[in-house]
C-alpha positions as CSV (number, residue, x, y, z in Angstrom):
1,M,0.0,0.0,0.0
2,D,1.2,1.5,0.1
3,R,-1.7,0.9,2.4
4,S,-0.9,2.5,2.4
5,Q,0.4,3.8,1.6
6,E,-0.6,8.1,-0.7
7,L,-3.5,10.0,1.0
8,Y,-5.8,12.9,0.2
9,A,-7.7,15.2,2.6
10,D,-8.8,18.7,3.2
11,G,-7.1,21.1,5.5
12,D,-9.4,20.4,8.5
13,Q,-6.8,18.0,9.8
14,N,-4.4,20.9,10.2
15,L,-7.0,22.9,11.9
16,E,-7.6,20.0,14.3
17,A,-3.9,19.8,15.1
18,N,-3.8,23.6,15.7
19,L,-6.8,23.4,18.0
20,I,-5.2,20.5,20.0
21,D,-2.1,22.6,20.4
22,A,-4.2,25.6,21.4
23,T,-5.8,23.7,24.2
24,E,-2.4,23.4,26.0
25,P,-1.0,26.2,28.1
26,S,1.4,28.1,25.9
27,S,3.1,29.8,28.7
28,S,4.7,26.7,30.3
29,V,7.9,25.7,28.6
30,P,6.8,26.2,25.0
31,Q,10.3,25.6,23.6
32,T,10.4,22.1,25.2
33,K,7.0,21.2,23.8
34,N,8.0,22.4,20.4
35,Y,11.3,20.5,20.6
36,K,9.4,17.3,21.4
37,R,6.9,17.8,18.6
38,W,9.8,18.1,16.1
39,I,11.3,14.9,17.4
40,R,7.9,13.1,16.8
41,L,7.6,14.7,13.3
42,S,11.1,13.4,12.4
43,I,10.3,9.9,13.6
44,Y,7.1,9.8,11.6
45,V,8.8,11.1,8.5
46,F,11.4,8.3,8.9
47,F,8.6,5.8,9.2
48,V,7.0,6.9,5.9
49,L,10.2,7.3,3.9
50,F,11.8,4.1,5.1
51,F,9.1,1.5,5.7
52,Q,6.9,2.0,2.6
53,P,9.7,1.2,0.2
54,L,10.8,-1.6,2.5
55,A,7.4,-3.2,2.5
56,T,7.1,-3.1,-1.3
57,I,10.6,-4.5,-1.8
58,L,9.9,-7.3,0.7
59,G,6.7,-8.2,-1.1
60,R,8.6,-8.5,-4.4
61,L,11.4,-10.4,-2.6
62,Y,8.8,-13.0,-1.7
63,Y,7.8,-13.4,-5.3
64,E,11.4,-13.5,-6.6
65,N,12.5,-16.3,-4.4
66,G,9.7,-18.8,-5.0
67,G,6.6,-17.3,-3.4
68,E,3.5,-17.7,-5.5
69,S,0.5,-17.0,-3.3
70,T,-1.2,-13.7,-4.2
71,Y,-3.4,-14.1,-1.2
72,V,-0.3,-14.0,1.1
73,V,0.9,-10.8,-0.4
74,T,-2.6,-9.4,-0.2
75,L,-2.6,-10.0,3.5
76,L,0.7,-8.3,4.1
77,P,-0.7,-4.7,4.2
78,L,-3.7,-5.8,6.3
79,I,-2.8,-8.5,8.8
80,G,-0.5,-6.4,10.9
81,F,-3.3,-4.1,12.2
82,P,-2.7,-5.2,15.9
83,V,0.4,-2.9,15.7
84,L,-2.1,-0.1,15.2
85,I,-4.1,-1.2,18.3
86,L,-1.0,-0.7,20.4
87,F,-0.3,2.7,18.8
88,N,-3.9,3.7,19.4
89,F,-3.7,2.6,23.1
90,F,-0.5,4.6,23.8
91,S,-1.8,7.6,21.9
92,Q,-5.0,7.7,24.0
93,L,-2.9,7.4,27.1
94,R,-0.9,10.4,26.1
95,Q,-3.9,12.5,24.9
96,Q,-6.4,11.4,27.7
97,P,-6.0,14.6,29.8
98,K,-6.8,16.8,26.8
99,S,-10.0,15.1,25.6
100,T,-12.9,16.7,27.5
101,D,-15.4,16.2,24.7
102,T,-18.9,15.6,26.1
103,N,-20.5,15.2,22.7
104,V,-21.0,11.5,23.0
105,N,-24.5,11.5,21.6
106,Q,-23.3,12.5,18.2
107,S,-21.4,9.2,17.7
108,P,-22.8,7.1,14.8
109,S,-25.0,4.1,15.7
110,F,-23.6,0.6,15.9
111,T,-25.4,-0.4,12.6
112,T,-23.9,2.7,10.8
113,L,-20.4,1.9,12.0
114,L,-20.8,-1.7,11.0
115,L,-21.8,-0.7,7.5
116,V,-19.0,1.8,7.2
117,Y,-16.4,-0.8,8.4
118,M,-17.8,-3.5,6.1
119,C,-17.9,-1.3,3.0
120,T,-14.4,0.3,3.5
121,G,-13.0,-3.1,4.4
122,L,-14.3,-4.7,1.2
123,I,-12.8,-1.9,-0.9
124,L,-9.6,-2.2,1.0
125,S,-9.4,-6.0,0.4
126,A,-10.1,-5.5,-3.3
127,Y,-7.3,-2.9,-3.5
128,A,-4.9,-5.2,-1.7
129,Y,-5.6,-8.1,-4.0
130,L,-5.2,-6.1,-7.2
131,Y,-2.0,-4.7,-5.6
132,A,-0.6,-8.2,-5.1
133,I,-1.3,-9.3,-8.7
134,G,0.3,-6.1,-10.1
135,L,3.4,-6.7,-8.0
136,L,3.6,-10.3,-9.2
137,Y,3.6,-9.5,-12.9
138,L,5.4,-6.1,-13.1
139,P,8.9,-5.0,-12.4
140,V,8.9,-3.1,-9.0
141,S,10.1,0.2,-10.5
142,T,7.3,0.1,-13.1
143,F,4.7,-1.0,-10.5
144,S,5.5,1.8,-8.1
145,L,5.3,4.4,-10.8
146,I,2.0,3.2,-12.1
147,L,0.7,3.1,-8.5
148,A,1.5,6.8,-8.3
149,S,-1.6,7.5,-10.4
150,Q,-3.7,7.0,-7.2
151,L,-3.6,10.7,-6.6
152,A,-5.2,11.3,-10.0
153,F,-8.0,8.8,-9.1
154,T,-8.4,10.4,-5.7
155,A,-9.0,13.8,-7.3
156,F,-11.4,12.2,-9.9
157,F,-13.6,10.5,-7.3
158,S,-13.5,13.5,-5.0
159,Y,-14.9,15.5,-7.8
160,F,-18.1,13.5,-7.6
161,L,-18.2,12.5,-3.9
162,N,-16.8,15.7,-2.3
163,S,-17.3,18.4,-4.9
164,Q,-13.5,18.7,-5.5
165,K,-12.8,21.6,-7.7
166,F,-10.6,21.0,-10.8
167,T,-8.2,23.9,-10.5
168,P,-5.3,24.3,-13.0
169,F,-2.9,22.6,-10.6
170,I,-5.2,19.6,-10.2
171,V,-5.8,19.3,-13.9
172,N,-2.0,19.5,-14.4
173,S,-1.5,16.8,-11.9
174,L,-4.1,14.5,-13.5
175,F,-2.5,15.0,-16.9
176,L,1.1,14.4,-15.8
177,L,0.2,11.3,-13.7
178,T,-1.8,9.8,-16.6
179,V,1.0,10.4,-19.1
180,S,3.5,9.0,-16.6
181,S,1.6,5.7,-16.4
182,A,0.8,5.6,-20.2
183,L,4.5,5.8,-21.0
184,L,5.1,2.6,-19.1
185,V,2.5,0.6,-21.0
186,V,3.4,2.0,-24.4
187,D,7.1,1.1,-24.0
188,T,6.6,-2.5,-23.1
189,E,9.4,-3.8,-25.3
190,S,12.1,-2.1,-23.2
191,Q,10.6,-3.4,-19.9
192,D,12.3,-6.3,-18.2
193,T,9.5,-8.9,-18.7
194,T,11.6,-12.0,-19.3
195,N,9.7,-14.0,-16.6
196,V,6.2,-13.0,-17.7
197,S,4.3,-13.1,-20.9
198,R,2.9,-10.0,-22.6
199,L,-0.6,-11.0,-21.5
200,Q,0.6,-11.3,-17.9
201,Y,2.3,-7.9,-18.2
202,V,-1.0,-6.3,-19.4
203,I,-2.9,-8.1,-16.6
204,G,-0.4,-6.7,-14.1
205,F,-0.8,-3.2,-15.6
206,I,-4.6,-3.3,-15.5
207,C,-4.6,-4.6,-11.9
208,T,-2.2,-1.9,-10.7
209,I,-4.4,0.7,-12.3
210,G,-7.3,-0.9,-10.6
211,A,-5.5,-0.8,-7.3
212,S,-4.8,2.9,-7.8
213,A,-8.4,3.5,-8.6
214,G,-9.5,1.4,-5.5
215,I,-7.4,3.3,-3.1
216,G,-8.4,6.6,-4.7
217,L,-12.1,5.6,-4.2
218,L,-11.5,4.5,-0.7
219,L,-9.8,7.8,0.3
220,S,-12.5,9.9,-1.3
221,L,-15.2,7.8,0.4
222,I,-13.5,8.2,3.8
223,Q,-13.3,11.9,3.2
224,L,-17.1,11.9,2.6
225,L,-17.7,9.7,5.7
226,F,-15.9,12.2,7.9
227,R,-18.1,15.0,6.6
228,K,-21.4,13.2,6.7
229,V,-21.2,10.3,9.3
230,F,-18.4,10.9,11.9
231,K,-19.2,14.0,14.0
232,E,-16.0,13.7,16.1
233,H,-12.8,14.4,14.2
234,T,-10.3,12.8,16.6
235,S,-7.3,10.5,16.4
236,S,-9.3,7.8,18.1
237,V,-12.0,7.8,15.4
238,V,-9.4,7.7,12.6
239,M,-7.5,4.9,14.2
240,D,-10.7,2.9,14.9
241,L,-11.7,3.2,11.3
242,T,-8.2,2.1,10.1
243,I,-8.1,-0.9,12.5
244,Y,-11.6,-2.2,11.9
245,Q,-11.5,-1.9,8.1
246,S,-8.2,-3.8,8.2
247,L,-9.8,-6.4,10.3
248,V,-12.7,-6.8,7.9
249,A,-10.3,-6.9,4.9
250,S,-8.1,-9.5,6.5
251,C,-11.1,-11.7,7.2
252,V,-12.2,-11.4,3.5
253,V,-8.8,-12.3,2.2
254,L,-8.4,-15.2,4.6
255,I,-11.7,-16.6,3.4
256,G,-10.4,-16.3,-0.2
257,L,-7.2,-18.0,0.8
258,F,-9.0,-21.0,2.2
259,V,-11.7,-21.2,-0.5
260,S,-9.2,-21.0,-3.3
261,G,-7.1,-23.8,-1.8
262,E,-3.9,-21.8,-1.9
263,W,-3.3,-22.5,1.8
264,R,-2.5,-26.2,0.9
265,T,0.6,-25.1,-1.1
266,L,2.0,-22.8,1.7
267,P,4.0,-25.6,3.5
268,S,5.7,-26.8,0.3
269,E,6.2,-23.2,-0.7
270,M,8.0,-22.5,2.6
271,R,10.2,-25.6,2.2
272,N,11.2,-24.8,-1.3
273,Y,11.8,-21.1,-0.7
274,K,15.2,-20.2,-2.2
275,L,16.4,-18.3,0.9
276,G,15.3,-20.9,3.4
277,Q,12.4,-21.4,5.7
278,V,13.5,-19.0,8.3
279,S,14.0,-16.3,5.7
280,Y,10.5,-17.1,4.3
281,V,8.9,-16.3,7.7
282,V,11.1,-13.3,8.4
283,T,10.3,-11.8,5.0
284,L,6.6,-12.0,5.4
285,V,6.5,-10.9,9.1
286,S,8.8,-8.0,8.3
287,A,6.7,-6.9,5.3
288,A,3.5,-7.0,7.5
289,I,5.1,-5.0,10.3
290,S,6.6,-2.5,7.8
291,W,3.2,-1.8,6.3
292,Q,1.7,-1.0,9.7
293,V,4.7,1.1,10.8
294,Y,4.3,3.1,7.6
295,T,0.6,3.6,8.5
296,V,1.5,4.7,12.0
297,G,3.9,7.3,10.4
298,L,1.3,8.5,8.0
299,V,-1.4,8.9,10.7
300,G,1.2,10.5,13.0
301,L,2.1,13.1,10.4
302,I,-1.5,14.1,9.9
303,F,-2.1,14.7,13.6
304,E,1.3,16.4,14.3
305,S,1.2,18.6,11.2
306,S,-1.4,18.3,8.4
307,S,-2.5,16.0,5.6
308,V,-0.7,18.3,3.1
309,F,2.6,17.7,4.8
310,S,2.0,13.9,4.8
311,N,1.2,14.1,1.1
312,S,4.4,16.0,0.6
313,I,6.5,13.4,2.4
314,T,4.8,10.6,0.4
315,A,5.8,12.5,-2.8
316,V,9.4,12.8,-1.6
317,G,9.4,9.0,-1.1
318,L,8.2,8.3,-4.7
319,P,11.6,7.8,-6.4
320,I,12.9,5.6,-3.6
321,V,11.3,2.3,-4.7
322,P,12.5,2.4,-8.4
323,V,16.0,3.3,-7.3
324,I,16.1,0.4,-4.8
325,A,14.5,-1.9,-7.4
326,V,17.4,-1.2,-9.8
327,I,19.9,-2.1,-7.1
328,V,18.3,-5.1,-5.5
329,F,16.4,-6.7,-8.5
330,H,18.4,-5.2,-11.3
331,D,15.4,-3.6,-13.0
332,K,16.3,-1.7,-16.1
333,M,16.2,2.0,-15.9
334,E,15.4,3.2,-19.4
335,A,15.0,6.8,-20.5
336,S,11.2,6.3,-20.6
337,K,11.2,5.2,-17.0
338,I,13.3,8.1,-15.9
339,F,11.0,10.5,-17.8
340,S,8.0,8.8,-16.1
341,I,9.6,9.3,-12.7
342,V,10.1,13.0,-13.5
343,L,6.5,13.4,-14.7
344,A,5.2,11.6,-11.6
345,I,7.1,13.8,-9.2
346,W,5.9,16.9,-11.1
347,G,2.3,15.6,-10.8
348,F,2.7,14.9,-7.1
349,L,4.1,18.4,-6.4
350,S,1.4,20.0,-8.4
351,F,-1.2,18.1,-6.5
352,V,0.4,18.9,-3.1
353,Y,0.9,22.6,-4.0
354,Q,-2.9,22.9,-4.7
355,H,-3.6,21.6,-1.3
356,Y,-1.2,24.0,0.2
357,L,-3.1,26.8,-1.4
358,D,-6.4,25.4,-0.2
359,E,-5.1,25.1,3.4
360,K,-3.6,28.6,3.3
361,K,-7.0,29.9,2.1
362,L,-8.8,27.9,4.8
363,K,-6.5,29.4,7.5
364,T,-7.3,33.0,6.4
365,C,-11.0,32.3,6.3
366,N,-11.0,30.7,9.8
367,T,-9.1,33.1,12.0
368,D,-11.1,32.0,15.1
369,P,-11.8,28.4,16.1
370,V,-14.9,27.1,14.3
371,E,-16.6,23.8,13.8
372,D,-14.9,21.7,11.2
373,D,-17.0,21.2,8.1
374,G,-14.5,19.6,5.8
375,A,-13.1,16.2,5.6
376,Q,-10.1,14.1,6.5
377,T,-8.8,10.6,6.2
378,W,-6.5,8.3,8.2
């Protein structure tokens, strides 16, 4: 993912972070508080920049050394959600004195929450499955660049679900990300596809585009949910949504694993793994933990700074996976792929800059604390 991994939200999250900060007494050692906040920001930035590429590379390493189960790779971004439970527990301990919200009646009903978790969990499981097929058939560098188009899909779905305006910067981002992905499917002859057929390459490309569309739809839908369903915009609500949708998605994928019969091949797959049985377990466990640590970093950046900043850090991490793939898996780095990287980064920066302008405008319009009416995501 990068489950996780590339998210989209309005500037309400930044307002929330500012309001949380405003509730603390500014006169008592503000420098110490600011120093601790920057330490936390640095840690979260490291989580995002390091663990997202690591999780993707480990998933590909599983395939390269004899792993064949797409359901196993589908589970990797999902099954590690207990890590988020621990993160949520310690976050609530740290923020408990600040939360004096008495508006408990405005919480959605159990039935509403169940429907929300089921719907988002099903979309998340579909995204993870398409992600796993794309990673199986495409070179990692190509795969990561195509997956960058998720921001374009996020803007597209937000146009219909959240009345997202198509400004020149958003249109520019959509165009650049579309061209960036199109370059990779047009120039298939120069891609390193010796282990897959042309049909498998096309299937991998379509599935990766589908994964990008799925995560774009999910993020736009969650943005809508935070405007229409969830009345409390707190870290606890966001973490609960992330945890329960991961739980639902994990259950769906596990059902698919057992119904398909792939679980029967896992013992022999582990025995025949090229790097050994211990490495097989270590690879999968490390990938699952890496995805969740990445998610913790992403959520942490939102609540310590803003969604715009988290998008910016994600954009900075874009070229890391293709570069690592060239070193580890000896992927070819042709001129078309380099040009695609440049276009994708340009599209990311254009997208992020538009949100910077939106957030700046929102700050000027809300000089005094008012009720959030926008949206956010995890």
